[in-house]
N, C-alpha and C positions, 0 to 999 in steps of 0.2 A: 683594899685601898682605892682601887679604881671606882668601885661602886659608891663608896663614901664620897669621893671627889665629884662623882657624877650627880649625886643627890644635892650636894652643896652648891654646885654650879647651877642646877635646876632651880634651887631656892633663890639664888641671886637673880636669875632670869625672871622668875615670878615676881620678886620684889620690885624690880625695875618696871616690868610691864604693868603691875597693879598700881604703882605710884602714878605712872603716866595715865592709865585708864581712869583712876579716881580724879586726877586733875582735869581730864577732859569731861568727866561726868559732872564735876562741880561747875565747870565753865558752862556746860550745856544747861544745867539746872538754873544757874544764875541768869542766863540769857532768857530762858523760857519764863522764869519768874518775873523778870522785867516786863515781858509781854503780857503776862497775866495781870500784873498791876495796871498796865496801860489799859487793858480790856475792862478792868473793874472801874477805872476812872471814866472811861468812855460810856459805860452803862449808866453811871450816876449822872453824867451830863445829859443823857437822853431822858432820864426820868425827871430831870429838872426843867424840862421843856414847858413852856407856858401854853396852856390850852385857852383858846379864845372862843367865845360864844357870841353869836349875833342875836340880840334880844330886841324885839319890837315892843317898845313901851308906849303907853298911852300918850298920844300927842307927838310922838317922835316921828320924824320923817323917815320914809323908807330908805334903807341903805345905811341908816345910822346904827352903829354897833356899840356894844359895851363889852370891854375886855374883862374877863373874870379869871384871875390867876388861881390855878388849882395847886395847892401845895403838894410837893412830892413826898414820898416816904422818907424817913430820916436816913435809911441806909439800904444797900442792895443785899439781898439774901446771899450770904457767903457760901452756901453749900456747893454751888457750881464751881467756884474758884478753888475751894478746899478740895473738892473731889478731883479736880484736874491736877492739883499739886500732888495729891496722894498717888494718882495713877502714874504721873511722871516719875516720882521717886521709886515706885514699884518696878516700872520698866527699866530704869537705870540700874536698880539692884539686880534684876534678872540678867541684864546685859553684862554687868561686871562679873557675876557668878559664872556666866557662860565663858567670858574671856578668861577667868581664872582656870576653869576646867580645860579649855582648849590650850591655853598657854602652858599649863602643867604638862600635858601630853607632848606638845610640840617642844617645850623646853627640855624635857627629859630626852627626847630623841636628838635634839640639837646638841645637848651636852654630851651625849654618847659619841656623836660624830666629831665633835670638837676634841674630845679626849682620846679618841681612837688612835690618831697618829702618835700621841704621847705614849700611850700604852704599848703600841707596836715598837716605838723607839726604846722604851724601857725593857721590853722583852728581848729585843735584839741586843741591847747592851748587856743584859744578864747572860744571854747565850754566849756573847762575845767573851765576857769575863770567865764564864765556866769553861769554854773551849780553850781559851788562852791558858787558864790555870792548869787544865789537863795536859796541854802540850808542854808547858813548862815543867810539870812534875816529873815527866819521864827522864829528861836529861839531868835534872837536879838529883833525882833518886840514884841514877847511875853514877854521877859524880860522888855523891856521899857514900854510896856502897863501896866503890873502889878505894876511896881514901880511907875509910874505916877499916876495911879488910887489910890493906897494906900497912896501916899504922899499928895494927895488932901483931904484925909479923916482925918479931925482934931480929930476925935474920934477913931482913930485906936487903937485897943486893942492889948495886948501883944500876945494873942493867934493868932490873925490875922496876926501880924507881923511875928510870928514864922512860920505860914503856908506860908506866902509870901517868907520867906527865904528858906524854904524847896523846894518850887516850883522853886525859882530862882537857887537853888543849882542843881536841876535836869536838868534845862536848861543848866547850866554851864557844867555839866558832859557831856551832849549831844554835846555841842560845843567842849569840849576837845576831845571827841571820834571822832568827825568829823575831827578835826585838826590832830589828830594822824593818822587817816586813810589816809588823804590827803597826809601827809608827807611820810607815808609808801608807798603809791601807786606811788608817784612821784619818790621815790628812786628806786623802782623796774623798772619803765619805763625809767629811765635815765641811765640804764646800771649798776645799783647796783649789785655787786656780792654777791651771796648767802654766808652764813656762810660756814666755812670749812666743807666739807662733811666727814661723818664718817659712821661707820656701825650702822644702826638704826634697832632696834627691832620693828617690826610692832605691836605686842601685847602691848608692853610697851608704845609706842607712842599713840595708841588708848586709853589705860587705862588713860593716863595722860589727853588726850583731853576730855574724858568722865567725869572725875572728875571736870573739869572746867565748864562744861555745866550742870552738874547734878542738881544744885539748880533750874535752869530754867525748866528742865524736870520734877522735882518733883512738881513744882508749878502747872503744867498742868497735873500731874499724867500720864506722858508719860514714857514708859519703853524703854530702849535702849538695844537691843539684839546684841550680837557679835558672829560671826561665822568666826573665823580667824585661819589660819594655823600658825605654828611656822615658821616664815619667817624673814629674815634679808635682808636689801638692803642698798646701798650707798645713803646718803642724809644728809640734815641738819635736825637734830632732832627738833630744835626749829621751823624752818619754816614748817616742815611736821606736827607738832603738831598744829601749828596755822592754817594750811590748814584744818585739821580735825575739829577744833573748829568752823571755819567759816561754814563748811558744816553742822555740827550738830546743831549749833545755828540757821542756816537758816531753817533746817528741823523742829526744835522745834517751831520756830515762826509761821510757816505756817501749823502746824498740829493741828488737833482738840484735845480736852482733852480726856484722857483715850485711847490714841492710842499708837502705838509702832513705833520705828525707828530701822531699821536693818543695821548693818555694816557687810558686807561680803567681803572676799578677796580670791584670788587664784593666783597661779603662772601660767603664760603662756609663754613658751619659756624662754627668758631672761628678762621678764618683770613681774611686779606685778600689778594685776588689783583689784582695790578697789571700792566698791559701797556703797553709803549711800542712803537708801530708806526711804521715809516717807509715811504716809497715810493722807496727807493733801489735800488741795483744788485742787492741780494740776496746770499745766501751759498750757495756750493755745498755739497752734503751732505757731501762729504769733508772740508770745513774745519770744520764745526760742532763736532765733538768736541774740537777743539784751540783754540777761540777763547778759552777762559779760561786758557790756558797763558801764562806770561810771555813777552813779546816776540813772540808769535805774530801774524803778519799774513798774510792770504791772498795767494797769488801770482797770483790771477786778477782777479776783479771788483773787489776792494777796492784793490789796489795800482795799478790803472789810473788811479785818480784821485789827484791831487796833494794829499794830505792829510798834515798833520803828526801826529806821534805816535810812540810807541815800543812800542805793543802791551802796555801795562801797565794801561790803564784797566779792561778787563773782568776782569782778574785781581784788581784791587782791589775791583771790584764784587762779585765772587763771595765774597771774604773778608768784606765787610761783610754780605752776606746770611747767611753762615754764622754770623757773630757774633750775628745776630738769630734763629738757629735756623730759618732759612727755606731756600727752594730757588730757583734761577734756571735758566731754560731758554730755548732759542732755537728758533724756527721761521722758515723763510725759503723764498722762491721766487725763483730767479734772474730778474732783470729786473722783479720786481714789488715787492719789499721784504722787510723782516724785522720780526719781533716778538720782543721780549724780555719774558718773563713772570717776575714775581717773586711768590712766595707767602710770606707771613710770618704767624706766629701773632699773634692779637690780644692774648693775654696771655702775657708772657714767663715762662720758668721762673725760679723763685727760687733 
């Protein structure tokens, strides 16, 4: 499909270029033809010049002249003008053929560059649909299997039915979370504008995020340490808090019990640098470049732990950081832990 569209676009480029080229060629030929006609008239006028001769006749006084008009030929030899016109037409044909060849190559390359972002977007969309379908299939299959098995049980007890409903409710919550994350991620990637920026207190935003993840941290007996300066910056309080929740939730999930998570920040020039560090399993170097891809989860250290999630959190985190014109990076040592570093400008662009 892409190749067919590229050829069609190239043909349209060629059509436009050749129409313009032929119009210019016609204009050039018309102008030169006018000059050739003028030249032809000029030559005729020269041939019509009257020659005069001074003849001394018998009895005539010296200096007396007699003008004799020499009649010119009826017409100028047209071979010179015809040859010139033929040469001009030949040159214009060669020029147009050269333009056709060059425009064909250039148009094909330009069409490829023009369509490449569209192809990348379509490939990305297809991957998104495939990944989303795969992630949706797992909880839906679990729901269907549990319901079918229990429906075939004619001696289903009330306690078993309650357990089934609780399990189904958990799967429904997971599906709702996946749906919400997909909608949110799609909004960010489709040019969704961030909330109105305001002055955000770093300590207040961090405290709010910590409160949201505190139950998860207590369940694993993980302590969250804060080393923050009194600092304010321009941003969306809602989105920045969500960013911190994602990073803290990620750190808690992949940290061992009875460990600690550190949040540190400092000001560097006109930017604020924030780090969230854990003492978890760490991330292998080969996985780091792909961690912000949708649905990506490592196949080694991270998948060994039984953690819920669909691999969308860090993708959303990256989108939030980009909405704030900032950067996010990861450093990690396997077996020791990981650090997520976020750098944001203190003053947002207007």
